[in-house]
Residue frames as a rotation matrix with the C-alpha (Angstrom) as fourth column:
MET 1
-0.011 -0.247 -0.969 1.46
0.327 0.915 -0.236 -135.21
0.945 -0.320 0.071 150.22
THR 2
0.621 0.198 0.758 1.13
-0.626 -0.456 0.632 -135.25
0.470 -0.868 -0.159 153.99
ARG 3
-0.474 -0.804 -0.360 3.40
-0.277 0.524 -0.806 -136.64
0.836 -0.282 -0.471 156.67
GLU 4
0.713 0.626 0.316 2.23
-0.548 0.216 0.808 -138.88
0.437 -0.749 0.497 159.49
ARG 5
0.723 -0.444 0.529 4.87
-0.381 0.382 0.842 -139.96
-0.576 -0.810 0.108 162.01
GLY 6
-0.262 -0.965 -0.023 7.64
-0.490 0.113 0.864 -140.14
-0.832 0.237 -0.502 159.46
LYS 7
-0.350 0.200 0.915 5.53
0.662 0.744 0.091 -141.90
-0.662 0.638 -0.393 156.82
ARG 8
-0.868 0.103 -0.486 4.63
-0.392 -0.744 0.542 -140.36
-0.306 0.661 0.686 153.52
THR 9
-0.209 0.873 0.441 1.01
0.527 0.480 -0.701 -140.55
-0.824 0.086 -0.560 152.49
THR 10
-0.982 -0.109 0.155 0.01
0.188 -0.450 0.873 -139.70
-0.026 0.886 0.462 148.95
ILE 11
-0.301 0.911 -0.281 -3.19
-0.403 -0.389 -0.828 -137.97
-0.864 -0.136 0.485 148.08
GLY 12
-0.248 0.271 0.930 -5.32
0.630 0.775 -0.058 -139.87
-0.736 0.571 -0.363 145.60
LEU 13
-0.889 -0.033 0.456 -6.45
0.427 -0.417 0.802 -138.70
0.164 0.908 0.385 142.21
ARG 14
-0.698 0.692 -0.182 -9.30
-0.571 -0.692 -0.443 -136.26
-0.432 -0.205 0.878 141.86
PRO 15
-0.302 0.645 0.702 -12.58
0.404 0.754 -0.518 -138.10
-0.863 0.128 -0.488 141.21
PRO 16
-0.764 0.048 0.643 -13.99
0.630 -0.160 0.760 -137.78
0.139 0.986 0.092 137.71
ALA 17
-0.880 0.434 -0.193 -16.25
-0.367 -0.879 -0.303 -134.77
-0.302 -0.196 0.933 137.22
ASN 18
-0.288 0.887 0.360 -19.99
0.688 0.453 -0.567 -135.23
-0.666 0.084 -0.741 137.02
PRO 19
-0.847 -0.109 0.521 -20.99
0.491 -0.536 0.686 -133.55
0.204 0.837 0.508 133.71
HIS 20
0.156 0.973 0.170 -24.50
0.700 -0.230 0.676 -132.78
0.697 0.013 -0.717 135.00
ALA 21
0.522 -0.036 -0.852 -23.13
0.764 -0.425 0.486 -131.06
-0.379 -0.905 -0.195 138.10
GLU 22
-0.575 -0.805 -0.148 -20.56
0.611 -0.542 0.577 -129.13
-0.545 0.241 0.803 136.06
ALA 23
-0.587 0.422 0.691 -23.26
0.574 -0.385 0.723 -127.92
0.571 0.821 -0.016 133.65
TRP 24
0.502 0.813 -0.294 -25.48
0.772 -0.268 0.577 -126.83
0.390 -0.516 -0.762 136.53
VAL 25
0.174 -0.520 -0.836 -22.68
0.703 -0.529 0.476 -124.80
-0.690 -0.670 0.273 138.09
ARG 26
-0.794 -0.571 0.207 -21.77
0.531 -0.488 0.692 -123.17
-0.294 0.660 0.691 134.77
GLN 27
-0.234 0.767 0.598 -25.34
0.779 -0.220 0.587 -122.19
0.582 0.603 -0.546 133.90
GLY 28
-0.947 -0.202 0.250 -25.41
0.033 -0.836 -0.547 -119.80
0.319 -0.510 0.799 136.86
ASP 29
-0.128 0.952 -0.279 -28.73
0.670 0.290 0.683 -120.95
0.731 -0.100 -0.675 138.27
ILE 30
-0.821 -0.162 0.547 -30.10
-0.178 -0.839 -0.515 -117.98
0.542 -0.520 0.660 140.19
GLY 31
-0.819 0.441 -0.367 -32.99
0.573 0.584 -0.576 -119.85
-0.040 -0.681 -0.731 141.80
GLY 32
0.104 0.974 0.201 -35.85
0.977 -0.138 0.165 -117.75
0.188 0.179 -0.966 140.44
LEU 33
-0.026 -0.158 -0.987 -34.30
0.499 -0.858 0.124 -114.38
-0.866 -0.489 0.101 141.24
GLN 34
0.921 0.285 0.265 -34.70
0.377 -0.490 -0.786 -111.52
-0.094 0.824 -0.559 138.83
LYS 35
0.177 -0.911 0.372 -31.63
0.775 -0.104 -0.623 -109.96
0.607 0.398 0.688 137.25
SER 36
0.213 -0.056 0.976 -32.18
-0.271 -0.963 0.004 -106.80
0.939 -0.265 -0.220 139.33
ASP 37
0.963 0.166 0.211 -31.89
-0.249 0.256 0.934 -108.93
0.101 -0.952 0.288 142.50
LEU 38
0.644 -0.757 -0.111 -28.34
0.733 0.652 -0.196 -109.94
0.221 0.044 0.974 141.61
PHE 39
-0.290 -0.770 0.569 -26.78
0.538 -0.623 -0.568 -106.49
0.792 0.141 0.595 141.80
THR 40
0.596 0.468 -0.652 -26.65
0.798 -0.255 0.547 -104.67
0.090 -0.846 -0.525 145.11
ALA 41
-0.056 -0.588 0.807 -25.38
0.107 -0.807 -0.581 -101.34
0.993 0.054 0.109 146.38
ARG 42
-0.351 -0.157 -0.923 -24.32
0.904 0.200 -0.378 -100.65
0.244 -0.967 0.071 149.93
LEU 43
0.261 0.494 0.829 -26.25
0.073 -0.867 0.493 -97.99
0.962 -0.068 -0.263 151.86
THR 44
-0.478 -0.486 -0.732 -24.78
0.788 0.131 -0.601 -96.60
0.388 -0.864 0.321 155.06
LEU 45
0.203 0.527 0.826 -26.67
-0.055 -0.836 0.546 -94.45
0.978 -0.156 -0.141 157.53
ASP 46
-0.865 -0.500 0.036 -26.07
-0.010 -0.054 -0.998 -93.32
0.501 -0.864 0.042 161.07
ILE 47
0.317 0.948 -0.024 -28.67
-0.045 0.041 0.998 -94.30
0.947 -0.315 0.056 163.67
THR 48
0.084 -0.238 0.968 -28.74
-0.952 -0.305 0.008 -94.16
0.293 -0.922 -0.253 167.43
PRO 49
-0.895 -0.424 -0.138 -27.75
-0.351 0.861 -0.367 -97.22
0.274 -0.280 -0.920 169.45
ALA 50
-0.536 0.770 0.346 -31.32
-0.312 0.201 -0.929 -97.32
-0.784 -0.606 0.133 170.79
MET 51
0.371 0.678 -0.634 -32.81
-0.856 -0.014 -0.516 -97.48
-0.359 0.735 0.575 167.29
ARG 52
-0.321 -0.577 -0.751 -30.29
-0.774 0.617 -0.143 -100.14
0.546 0.535 -0.645 166.28
ALA 53
-0.947 -0.008 0.321 -31.36
-0.239 0.685 -0.688 -102.19
-0.214 -0.729 -0.651 169.30
ARG 54
-0.072 0.996 0.047 -35.06
-0.513 0.004 -0.859 -101.82
-0.856 -0.086 0.510 168.40
ILE 55
0.292 0.120 -0.949 -34.37
-0.949 0.157 -0.272 -102.91
0.116 0.980 0.160 164.82
LYS 56
-0.668 -0.631 -0.394 -32.36
-0.568 0.775 -0.279 -105.94
0.481 0.037 -0.876 165.97
VAL 57
-0.767 0.457 0.451 -35.05
-0.225 0.466 -0.856 -107.01
-0.601 -0.758 -0.255 168.46
SER 58
0.228 0.903 -0.363 -37.75
-0.716 -0.097 -0.691 -106.62
-0.660 0.418 0.624 165.83
ALA 59
0.027 -0.293 -0.956 -35.80
-0.898 0.414 -0.152 -108.69
0.440 0.862 -0.252 163.30
PHE 60
-0.907 -0.420 0.025 -35.11
-0.378 0.786 -0.489 -111.39
0.186 -0.453 -0.872 165.90
THR 61
-0.495 0.784 0.375 -38.77
-0.295 0.255 -0.921 -111.63
-0.818 -0.566 0.105 166.97
GLN 62
0.476 0.665 -0.575 -39.81
-0.767 -0.005 -0.641 -111.93
-0.429 0.747 0.508 163.30
GLY 63
0.458 -0.358 0.814 -37.19
0.194 0.934 0.301 -114.58
-0.867 0.020 0.497 162.65
VAL 64
0.843 -0.210 0.495 -35.41
0.481 -0.118 -0.869 -112.64
0.241 0.971 0.002 159.90
THR 65
-0.223 -0.957 -0.187 -32.07
0.975 -0.223 -0.019 -110.93
-0.023 -0.187 0.982 159.53
VAL 66
-0.014 0.141 -0.990 -31.76
0.317 -0.938 -0.138 -107.19
-0.948 -0.316 -0.032 160.06
ALA 67
-0.856 -0.370 -0.360 -30.81
-0.211 -0.386 0.898 -106.79
-0.472 0.845 0.253 156.40
ASP 68
-0.760 0.623 0.183 -33.91
0.561 0.488 0.669 -108.68
0.327 0.611 -0.721 155.20
LEU 69
0.033 0.782 -0.622 -36.16
0.917 -0.272 -0.293 -106.72
-0.398 -0.560 -0.726 157.56
LEU 70
-0.172 -0.158 -0.972 -34.80
0.025 -0.987 0.156 -103.38
-0.985 0.002 0.173 156.34
ARG 71
-0.988 -0.153 -0.017 -34.95
-0.021 0.025 0.999 -104.43
-0.152 0.988 -0.028 152.67
ALA 72
-0.427 0.901 0.078 -38.63
0.875 0.390 0.286 -105.34
0.227 0.191 -0.955 153.08
LEU 73
0.145 0.449 -0.882 -39.35
0.679 -0.693 -0.241 -102.07
-0.719 -0.564 -0.406 154.88
LEU 74
-0.516 -0.420 -0.747 -37.63
-0.208 -0.784 0.585 -100.03
-0.831 0.457 0.317 152.17
ASP 75
-0.959 0.198 0.204 -39.37
0.268 0.392 0.880 -102.01
0.094 0.899 -0.429 149.44
ARG 76
-0.076 0.977 -0.197 -42.78
0.994 0.059 -0.091 -101.27
-0.077 -0.203 -0.976 151.03
GLU 77
0.194 0.109 -0.975 -41.96
0.386 -0.922 -0.027 -97.59
-0.902 -0.371 -0.221 151.42
PHE 78
-0.126 -0.337 -0.933 -40.40
-0.715 -0.621 0.321 -97.18
-0.688 0.707 -0.163 147.98
PRO 79
0.457 0.364 0.812 -42.11
0.201 0.847 -0.493 -99.61
-0.867 0.388 0.313 145.56
GLU 80
-0.448 -0.789 0.420 -40.29
0.533 0.141 0.834 -100.22
-0.718 0.597 0.358 142.28
ASN 81
-0.469 0.309 0.828 -42.96
0.854 -0.080 0.514 -98.93
0.225 0.948 -0.226 139.87
THR 82
0.416 0.690 -0.592 -43.87
0.809 -0.578 -0.106 -95.59
-0.416 -0.435 -0.799 141.50
LEU 83
-0.276 -0.585 -0.763 -41.44
0.143 -0.810 0.569 -93.30
-0.950 0.049 0.307 139.65
């Protein structure tokens, strides 16, 4: 319940659930991703401020995030099926 200028206002009942929406949420739709794309590991490395700036400018000019730019670069350099 909320109060507005001394008046009590009740909150209405929750709307009935849409069974199709509930089923979609429960199925865990991953939008075409592979199972290996779901699990990540954090990688930390030290770089100079100048290199960080170059990476950020490059990502911005390509219209991608720094993380996406670096993931693509690492994927090109270390393809999955080379070991």
